[in-house]
N, C-alpha and C positions, 0 to 999 in steps of 0.2 A: 504494499500499500504506500504510495507517495504522499509525502506531506508537502504542503506549499512551504516555500521559503519564507521565513519570518521577515516582515518589513520593518525597517528602521528608518526614522526620519530625523530631521535636524534637531527637533525638540528632544527626542530620546538620546541624541548625542551630546546634549547640553550646550548646544549652540545658541539656544535662545537668550541666554544670559549675555552673551557677546553681543548679540544683535541689539539688545536693549542698550548696552554700553555704548555701541557705535551710534545709535540714534541720539543719545544724550550728550555726546561729546561735543565740546565747544568747537564751533567752526574756525576759530583762530588758532589752529594747531601749530606748535612749533616743529621745527624740522625733525627733531627727535621723535615727537609724536607721530608725525607723518611716516616716518620710516617704521615705527612701531606698528601703526595701522596697516601699512603695506605688508609686514610679516605676518599679522594676524590674518589679513585677507588671503594670503598665499596659503597658510596652513589650513584655513577653512575650506579653500578651494580643493587642496590635496585630500582633506577628509571627505568631502562630497565625491570626488572622483573615485577614491579608493572604496567608498561605500558602494558606489555604482558598480564598480568592479566585482566586489562581493556578491551583489545581487545577480549580476550576470552569470558568475560561476555557479552560483546556487541554482539559478533557474535552468542552466544548461547542464546540470548534473556534473558539474566540475568536482574535483577532489575535495572532500570535506576539510582536509588540512589547508588546502588553498583558500577555501571560503573563510575559514577561521583566521588564517593569516591576513587577509584583506580586511575582514570585519575589525580585527584587533588594531590594525594600522588605521583605519578610518577613526576609531576612538582615540588613538594615540595622537593623531594630528589634531583632532578637536581639543584634546587636553593641553597640547603644546600651545594652540591659540589662546585657550583660557589663561594658561600661565603667563604668556606673553602680555596679556591685558593687565596683569598685576605686576609686571616686572620680574617675573621668576622664570628659572629655567634650571635644567640639570643635564648632565652629559650621559647619563645612563637611564634606561628605561625605568629601572627600579626607583631611580631618584625622582623621575618624573611623576611616577604614581604616588610617591610619598608627598610630594609638594602639593599634587592634586588633592589628596586627602586632607592635608593640613589647611589649605587655603579655601577649598570649596565644600568639602564634606563636613568636617569638624565645625565649620562656621555655619552649617545648615543652609548654605546657599544652594546646594543641589542634594537630591536624596541619596541615602546610603546605598541604595540599589545600584546607582551609577558606579560607585566604587567597587562594590562586589562584581559587577558585570566586567569592568575593565580588568580587575585583578584576575577573574576566571579566564577572561580571553588571553591575557598575558600568559598565564599557566599553560592553557591549551596550545598557544602559538609556540611556546617553548618546546612542548612535547612534539608537536607537528614538525617544527623546523629542525629539531636536533635529534629525532629519534633514529635509531639504527634498525633498519628492516632486516 
């Protein structure tokens, strides 16, 4: 029995909080803020594209590990955009997830389910990407 691929949208990726910040940003941005905004935009675009790739792979019965990889990276790019919006970043995936939890989950800006989802996706991506068949 085939199950339909679950659909994820920008709201469930946590992008709504960024869109609200973009709308309320002062139109007189400094050069530094303009660069930050461009980086956020780039990361959001990567999140959208990568999520689209995950949907395509799922719809076309691609490898489950590939779907998980693309879904995780869609979430990861969205989290990078969120962290950029507050001037934070890390060089390792685990550091990014820790900062995400500290700045968006513990402060109740986003629901705990989002943290659980990205941590689970990270774990599954690790298994899929580094497994030995």
